[in-house]
N, CA, C and O atoms as a Tinker XYZ file with bonds, in Angstrom:
   316  protein
     1  N      0.852000   -1.182000   -0.056000    73     2
     2  CA     0.204000   -0.184000    0.035000    64     1     3
     3  C      0.988000    1.374000    0.181000    63     2     4     5
     4  O      1.712000    1.717000    1.116000    81     3
     5  N      0.729000    1.944000   -0.658000    73     3     6
     6  CA     1.733000    3.422000   -1.045000    64     5     7
     7  C      1.053000    4.317000    0.343000    63     6     8     9
     8  O     -0.085000    4.416000    0.801000    81     7
     9  N      2.049000    4.741000    0.620000    73     7    10
    10  CA     1.929000    6.056000    1.523000    64     9    11
    11  C      1.731000    7.249000    1.355000    63    10    12    13
    12  O      2.676000    7.716000    0.718000    81    11
    13  N      0.726000    8.260000    1.682000    73    11    14
    14  CA     0.587000    9.532000    1.184000    64    13    15
    15  C      1.484000   10.226000    1.860000    63    14    16    17
    16  O      1.604000   10.191000    3.085000    81    15
    17  N      2.364000   11.092000    0.855000    73    15    18
    18  CA     3.708000   11.933000    1.643000    64    17    19
    19  C      2.768000   13.139000    2.649000    63    18    20    21
    20  O      1.709000   13.641000    2.270000    81    19
    21  N      3.321000   13.382000    3.740000    73    19    22
    22  CA     2.919000   14.190000    4.586000    64    21    23
    23  C      2.722000   15.565000    4.011000    63    22    24    25
    24  O      3.505000   16.012000    3.173000    81    23
    25  N      1.702000   16.229000    4.443000    73    23    26
    26  CA     1.398000   17.652000    3.794000    64    25    27
    27  C      2.161000   18.334000    4.845000    63    26    28    29
    28  O      2.242000   18.004000    6.028000    81    27
    29  N      3.034000   19.921000    3.905000    73    27    30
    30  CA     3.907000   20.442000    4.483000    64    29    31
    31  C      2.963000   21.936000    4.109000    63    30    32    33
    32  O      2.026000   22.110000    3.330000    81    31
    33  N      3.539000   22.685000    4.855000    73    31    34
    34  CA     3.349000   24.435000    4.432000    64    33    35
    35  C      4.345000   24.815000    3.773000    63    34    36    37
    36  O      5.387000   24.488000    4.339000    81    35
    37  N      4.564000   25.591000    2.428000    73    35    38
    38  CA     5.406000   26.338000    1.834000    64    37    39
    39  C      4.977000   27.482000    1.929000    63    38    40    41
    40  O      3.809000   27.803000    2.147000    81    39
    41  N      6.197000   28.409000    1.721000    73    39    42
    42  CA     6.295000   29.903000    1.378000    64    41    43
    43  C      7.282000   30.319000    0.751000    63    42    44    45
    44  O      8.399000   29.803000    0.709000    81    43
    45  N      6.832000   31.491000    0.116000    73    43    46
    46  CA     7.746000   32.025000   -0.841000    64    45    47
    47  C      7.887000   33.713000   -0.946000    63    46    48    49
    48  O      6.797000   34.279000   -1.032000    81    47
    49  N      9.003000   34.536000   -0.950000    73    47    50
    50  CA     8.641000   35.729000   -0.541000    64    49    51
    51  C      9.628000   36.265000   -1.964000    63    50    52    53
    52  O     10.511000   35.571000   -2.467000    81    51
    53  N      9.341000   37.257000   -2.305000    73    51    54
    54  CA    10.323000   38.256000   -3.312000    64    53    55
    55  C      9.900000   39.749000   -3.009000    63    54    56    57
    56  O      8.868000   40.407000   -3.146000    81    55
    57  N     11.463000   40.026000   -2.426000    73    55    58
    58  CA    11.527000   41.501000   -2.087000    64    57    59
    59  C     12.469000   42.131000   -2.794000    63    58    60    61
    60  O     13.514000   41.579000   -3.138000    81    59
    61  N     12.105000   43.586000   -3.119000    73    59    62
    62  CA    13.182000   44.280000   -3.855000    64    61    63
    63  C     12.753000   45.619000   -3.410000    63    62    64    65
    64  O     11.800000   46.225000   -3.900000    81    63
    65  N     13.759000   46.196000   -2.135000    73    63    66
    66  CA    13.200000   47.475000   -1.600000    64    65    67
    67  C     12.451000   47.316000   -0.755000    63    66    68    69
    68  O     12.538000   46.478000    0.143000    81    67
    69  N     11.440000   48.256000   -0.959000    73    67    70
    70  CA    10.384000   48.222000   -0.246000    64    69    71
    71  C      9.037000   47.241000   -0.582000    63    70    72    73
    72  O      8.211000   46.922000    0.273000    81    71
    73  N      8.993000   46.856000   -1.917000    73    71    74
    74  CA     8.419000   46.152000   -2.437000    64    73    75
    75  C      8.532000   44.640000   -2.295000    63    74    76    77
    76  O      9.463000   43.996000   -2.779000    81    75
    77  N      7.514000   44.110000   -1.592000    73    75    78
    78  CA     7.428000   42.802000   -1.199000    64    77    79
    79  C      6.183000   41.731000   -1.334000    63    78    80    81
    80  O      5.141000   42.160000   -0.838000    81    79
    81  N      6.107000   40.520000   -1.869000    73    79    82
    82  CA     5.167000   39.740000   -2.141000    64    81    83
    83  C      5.244000   38.470000   -1.361000    63    82    84    85
    84  O      6.232000   37.753000   -1.523000    81    83
    85  N      4.589000   38.227000   -0.785000    73    83    86
    86  CA     4.619000   36.911000   -0.127000    64    85    87
    87  C      3.430000   36.053000   -0.599000    63    86    88    89
    88  O      2.347000   36.443000   -1.037000    81    87
    89  N      3.950000   34.582000   -0.380000    73    87    90
    90  CA     2.956000   33.642000   -0.694000    64    89    91
    91  C      2.928000   32.163000    0.095000    63    90    92    93
    92  O      3.823000   31.319000    0.156000    81    91
    93  N      1.968000   32.154000    0.510000    73    91    94
    94  CA     2.213000   30.682000    1.329000    64    93    95
    95  C      0.810000   29.869000    0.891000    63    94    96    97
    96  O     -0.284000   30.362000    0.616000    81    95
    97  N      1.177000   28.575000    0.917000    73    95    98
    98  CA     0.105000   27.447000    0.628000    64    97    99
    99  C      0.152000   26.391000    1.940000    63    98   100   101
   100  O      1.298000   25.977000    2.117000    81    99
   101  N     -0.596000   25.988000    2.670000    73    99   102
   102  CA    -0.776000   25.373000    4.084000    64   101   103
   103  C     -1.488000   24.103000    3.527000    63   102   104   105
   104  O     -2.488000   24.091000    2.809000    81   103
   105  N     -0.691000   22.902000    4.053000    73   103   106
   106  CA    -1.067000   21.837000    3.903000    64   105   107
   107  C     -1.018000   21.075000    2.582000    63   106   108   109
   108  O     -1.928000   20.348000    2.184000    81   107
   109  N      0.121000   21.306000    1.942000    73   107   110
   110  CA     0.224000   20.796000    0.359000    64   109   111
   111  C      1.441000   19.695000    0.641000    63   110   112   113
   112  O      2.257000   19.739000    1.561000    81   111
   113  N      1.353000   18.872000   -0.221000    73   111   114
   114  CA     2.411000   17.712000   -0.394000    64   113   115
   115  C      3.366000   18.578000   -1.194000    63   114   116   117
   116  O      3.010000   19.404000   -2.034000    81   115
   117  N      4.864000   18.247000   -0.777000    73   115   118
   118  CA     5.672000   18.985000   -1.891000    64   117   119
   119  C      5.607000   18.360000   -3.120000    63   118   120   121
   120  O      5.490000   17.135000   -3.159000    81   119
   121  N      5.670000   19.062000   -4.201000    73   119   122
   122  CA     5.873000   18.490000   -5.772000    64   121   123
   123  C      6.355000   19.354000   -6.338000    63   122   124   125
   124  O      5.925000   20.450000   -5.978000    81   123
   125  N      7.295000   19.384000   -7.312000    73   123   126
   126  CA     7.988000   20.149000   -8.422000    64   125   127
   127  C      6.464000   20.939000   -8.792000    63   126   128   129
   128  O      6.457000   22.169000   -8.732000    81   127
   129  N      5.518000   20.397000   -9.073000    73   127   130
   130  CA     4.509000   21.056000   -9.920000    64   129   131
   131  C      3.928000   22.350000   -9.115000    63   130   132   133
   132  O      3.626000   23.386000   -9.707000    81   131
   133  N      3.778000   22.151000   -7.436000    73   131   134
   134  CA     3.381000   22.787000   -6.591000    64   133   135
   135  C      4.338000   24.296000   -6.458000    63   134   136   137
   136  O      3.900000   25.446000   -6.438000    81   135
   137  N      5.748000   23.842000   -6.382000    73   135   138
   138  CA     6.639000   24.798000   -6.437000    64   137   139
   139  C      6.604000   25.578000   -7.536000    63   138   140   141
   140  O      6.638000   26.803000   -7.410000    81   139
   141  N      6.529000   24.948000   -8.829000    73   139   142
   142  CA     6.479000   26.049000   -9.867000    64   141   143
   143  C      5.238000   26.880000  -10.043000    63   142   144   145
   144  O      5.329000   28.099000  -10.188000    81   143
   145  N      4.266000   26.357000  -10.037000    73   143   146
   146  CA     2.685000   27.174000   -9.797000    64   145   147
   147  C      3.006000   28.059000   -8.892000    63   146   148   149
   148  O      2.869000   29.233000   -9.237000    81   147
   149  N      3.373000   27.861000   -7.890000    73   147   150
   150  CA     3.505000   29.205000   -6.702000    64   149   151
   151  C      4.575000   30.111000   -7.112000    63   150   152   153
   152  O      4.540000   31.285000   -6.744000    81   151
   153  N      5.637000   29.611000   -7.931000    73   151   154
   154  CA     6.796000   30.591000   -8.355000    64   153   155
   155  C      5.979000   31.169000   -9.412000    63   154   156   157
   156  O      5.833000   32.370000   -9.183000    81   155
   157  N      5.454000   30.842000  -10.358000    73   155   158
   158  CA     4.502000   31.427000  -11.307000    64   157   159
   159  C      3.688000   32.788000  -10.910000    63   158   160   161
   160  O      3.781000   33.886000  -11.459000    81   159
   161  N      2.684000   32.331000   -9.564000    73   159   162
   162  CA     2.114000   33.343000   -9.446000    64   161   163
   163  C      2.769000   34.232000   -8.462000    63   162   164   165
   164  O      2.160000   35.263000   -8.177000    81   163
   165  N      3.937000   34.000000   -7.883000    73   163   166
   166  CA     4.312000   35.072000   -7.154000    64   165   167
   167  C      5.147000   35.974000   -8.085000    63   166   168   169
   168  O      5.309000   37.166000   -7.822000    81   167
   169  N      5.739000   35.315000   -9.313000    73   167   170
   170  CA     6.377000   36.297000  -10.393000    64   169   171
   171  C      5.220000   37.011000  -10.803000    63   170   172   173
   172  O      5.424000   38.140000  -11.249000    81   171
   173  N      4.297000   36.688000  -10.760000    73   171   174
   174  CA     3.102000   37.545000  -11.840000    64   173   175
   175  C      2.884000   38.448000  -11.100000    63   174   176   177
   176  O      2.940000   39.586000  -11.566000    81   175
   177  N      2.525000   38.232000   -9.537000    73   175   178
   178  CA     1.976000   39.182000   -8.404000    64   177   179
   179  C      2.918000   40.525000   -8.520000    63   178   180   181
   180  O      2.484000   41.672000   -8.629000    81   179
   181  N      4.135000   40.182000   -8.479000    73   179   182
   182  CA     5.726000   41.184000   -8.299000    64   181   183
   183  C      5.584000   42.139000   -9.168000    63   182   184   185
   184  O      5.755000   43.336000   -8.939000    81   183
   185  N      5.075000   41.349000  -10.815000    73   183   186
   186  CA     5.224000   42.130000  -11.755000    64   185   187
   187  C      3.773000   43.024000  -11.787000    63   186   188   189
   188  O      3.674000   44.066000  -12.434000    81   187
   189  N      2.881000   42.555000  -11.137000    73   187   190
   190  CA     1.654000   43.454000  -11.612000    64   189   191
   191  C      2.132000   44.655000  -10.764000    63   190   192   193
   192  O      2.171000   45.837000  -11.103000    81   191
   193  N      2.595000   43.921000   -9.223000    73   191   194
   194  CA     2.895000   45.430000   -8.484000    64   193   195
   195  C      3.744000   46.214000   -9.203000    63   194   196   197
   196  O      3.554000   47.428000   -9.281000    81   195
   197  N      4.613000   45.697000   -9.713000    73   195   198
   198  CA     5.782000   46.816000  -10.487000    64   197   199
   199  C      4.919000   47.765000  -10.959000    63   198   200   201
   200  O      4.829000   48.906000  -10.507000    81   199
   201  N      4.049000   47.141000  -12.197000    73   199   202
   202  CA     3.300000   47.948000  -13.477000    64   201   203
   203  C      2.488000   48.967000  -12.311000    63   202   204   205
   204  O      2.883000   50.133000  -12.319000    81   203
   205  N      1.444000   48.642000  -11.360000    73   203   206
   206  CA     1.068000   49.679000  -10.809000    64   205   207
   207  C      1.526000   50.691000  -10.428000    63   206   208   209
   208  O      0.968000   51.785000  -10.508000    81   207
   209  N      2.862000   50.420000   -9.851000    73   207   210
   210  CA     4.040000   51.633000   -9.281000    64   209   211
   211  C      4.239000   52.200000  -10.574000    63   210   212   213
   212  O      4.083000   53.421000  -10.597000    81   211
   213  N      4.567000   51.614000  -11.752000    73   211   214
   214  CA     4.397000   52.489000  -12.670000    64   213   215
   215  C      3.353000   53.551000  -13.234000    63   214   216   217
   216  O      3.613000   54.672000  -13.670000    81   215
   217  N      2.187000   52.971000  -13.130000    73   215   218
   218  CA     1.019000   53.530000  -13.663000    64   217   219
   219  C      0.785000   54.849000  -12.591000    63   218   220   221
   220  O      0.313000   55.888000  -13.053000    81   219
   221  N      1.041000   54.783000  -11.537000    73   219   222
   222  CA     0.895000   55.307000  -10.368000    64   221   223
   223  C      1.836000   56.689000  -10.660000    63   222   224   225
   224  O      1.511000   57.823000  -10.308000    81   223
   225  N      2.869000   56.391000  -11.262000    73   223   226
   226  CA     4.218000   57.323000  -11.219000    64   225   227
   227  C      5.148000   57.502000  -10.052000    63   226   228   229
   228  O      5.792000   58.530000   -9.848000    81   227
   229  N      5.169000   56.415000   -9.294000    73   227   230
   230  CA     5.923000   55.972000   -8.113000    64   229   231
   231  C      7.186000   55.602000   -8.531000    63   230   232   233
   232  O      8.142000   55.972000   -7.849000    81   231
   233  N      7.408000   54.801000   -9.735000    73   231   234
   234  CA     8.671000   54.565000  -10.170000    64   233   235
   235  C      8.497000   54.680000  -11.906000    63   234   236   237
   236  O      7.428000   54.542000  -12.501000    81   235
   237  N      9.608000   54.921000  -12.431000    73   235   238
   238  CA     9.531000   55.570000  -13.847000    64   237   239
   239  C     10.040000   54.207000  -14.904000    63   238   240   241
   240  O     10.517000   53.131000  -14.541000    81   239
   241  N      9.787000   54.626000  -16.132000    73   239   242
   242  CA     9.585000   53.251000  -16.897000    64   241   243
   243  C     11.460000   53.240000  -16.996000    63   242   244   245
   244  O     12.230000   54.144000  -16.674000    81   243
   245  N     11.732000   52.061000  -17.480000    73   243   246
   246  CA    13.308000   51.596000  -17.806000    64   245   247
   247  C     13.303000   51.826000  -19.384000    63   246   248   249
   248  O     12.516000   51.525000  -20.281000    81   247
   249  N     14.593000   52.526000  -19.325000    73   247   250
   250  CA    14.854000   52.943000  -21.049000    64   249   251
   251  C     15.611000   51.978000  -21.468000    63   250   252   253
   252  O     16.653000   51.703000  -20.873000    81   251
   253  N     15.212000   51.323000  -22.543000    73   251   254
   254  CA    15.805000   49.984000  -22.931000    64   253   255
   255  C     17.232000   50.062000  -23.455000    63   254   256   257
   256  O     18.143000   49.246000  -23.321000    81   255
   257  N     17.207000   51.634000  -24.298000    73   255   258
   258  CA    18.777000   51.752000  -24.703000    64   257   259
   259  C     19.744000   52.148000  -23.376000    63   258   260   261
   260  O     20.852000   52.592000  -23.679000    81   259
   261  N     19.536000   52.071000  -22.399000    73   259   262
   262  CA    20.381000   52.686000  -21.425000    64   261   263
   263  C     20.823000   51.363000  -20.654000    63   262   264   265
   264  O     20.055000   50.626000  -20.035000    81   263
   265  N     22.271000   51.184000  -20.810000    73   263   266
   266  CA    22.690000   49.980000  -20.259000    64   265   267
   267  C     23.081000   49.874000  -18.815000    63   266   268   269
   268  O     23.601000   50.725000  -18.093000    81   267
   269  N     22.597000   48.237000  -18.468000    73   267   270
   270  CA    22.146000   48.250000  -16.920000    64   269   271
   271  C     23.509000   48.225000  -16.097000    63   270   272   273
   272  O     23.605000   48.483000  -14.897000    81   271
   273  N     24.437000   47.908000  -16.865000    73   271   274
   274  CA    25.741000   48.202000  -16.086000    64   273   275
   275  C     26.914000   48.828000  -16.455000    63   274   276   277
   276  O     27.961000   48.453000  -16.984000    81   275
   277  N     26.333000   50.230000  -15.906000    73   275   278
   278  CA    27.388000   51.077000  -16.757000    64   277   279
   279  C     28.921000   51.076000  -16.214000    63   278   280   281
   280  O     29.778000   51.729000  -16.809000    81   279
   281  N     29.198000   50.380000  -15.159000    73   279   282
   282  CA    30.296000   50.251000  -14.588000    64   281   283
   283  C     31.060000   49.080000  -15.321000    63   282   284   285
   284  O     31.725000   48.299000  -14.641000    81   283
   285  N     30.982000   48.940000  -16.673000    73   283   286
   286  CA    31.229000   47.804000  -17.413000    64   285   287
   287  C     33.037000   48.052000  -17.450000    63   286   288   289
   288  O     33.442000   49.045000  -18.054000    81   287
   289  N     33.868000   47.282000  -16.906000    73   287   290
   290  CA    35.316000   47.454000  -16.930000    64   289   291
   291  C     35.899000   46.444000  -17.960000    63   290   292   293
   292  O     37.102000   46.184000  -17.943000    81   291
   293  N     35.125000   45.924000  -18.777000    73   291   294
   294  CA    35.312000   44.731000  -19.516000    64   293   295
   295  C     36.066000   45.207000  -21.035000    63   294   296   297
   296  O     36.747000   44.428000  -21.703000    81   295
   297  N     35.788000   46.651000  -21.418000    73   295   298
   298  CA    35.953000   47.109000  -22.425000    64   297   299
   299  C     37.568000   47.614000  -22.668000    63   298   300   301
   300  O     38.227000   48.256000  -21.850000    81   299
   301  N     38.046000   47.135000  -24.060000    73   299   302
   302  CA    39.551000   47.287000  -24.187000    64   301   303
   303  C     39.884000   48.773000  -24.264000    63   302   304   305
   304  O     39.389000   49.542000  -25.088000    81   303
   305  N     40.651000   49.057000  -23.452000    73   303   306
   306  CA    40.843000   50.471000  -23.636000    64   305   307
   307  C     42.463000   50.866000  -24.152000    63   306   308   309
   308  O     42.985000   51.971000  -24.299000    81   307
   309  N     42.971000   49.585000  -24.342000    73   307   310
   310  CA    44.581000   49.711000  -25.037000    64   309   311
   311  C     44.531000   49.987000  -26.332000    63   310   312   313
   312  O     43.624000   49.578000  -27.057000    81   311
   313  N     45.503000   50.705000  -26.731000    73   311   314
   314  CA    45.860000   51.383000  -28.213000    64   313   315
   315  C     46.633000   50.215000  -29.027000    63   314   316
   316  O     47.029000   50.420000  -30.175000    81   315
């Protein structure tokens, strides 16, 4: 007879500065599908929160032409 795996609680949190998104599932059996589903929900909620902050002018848009790493020392400056 197969045993049912014990139910556990799972928590995930994503924080960037003061923006924080928490997600919990109580009494679930751990499975990669459950973790993957929670991760997708967490990332979607975080992305929606960022979009709301942009819509209300709290944060600005990201300039796609702007280099994310402006301190790039990999450039060859020797002549």
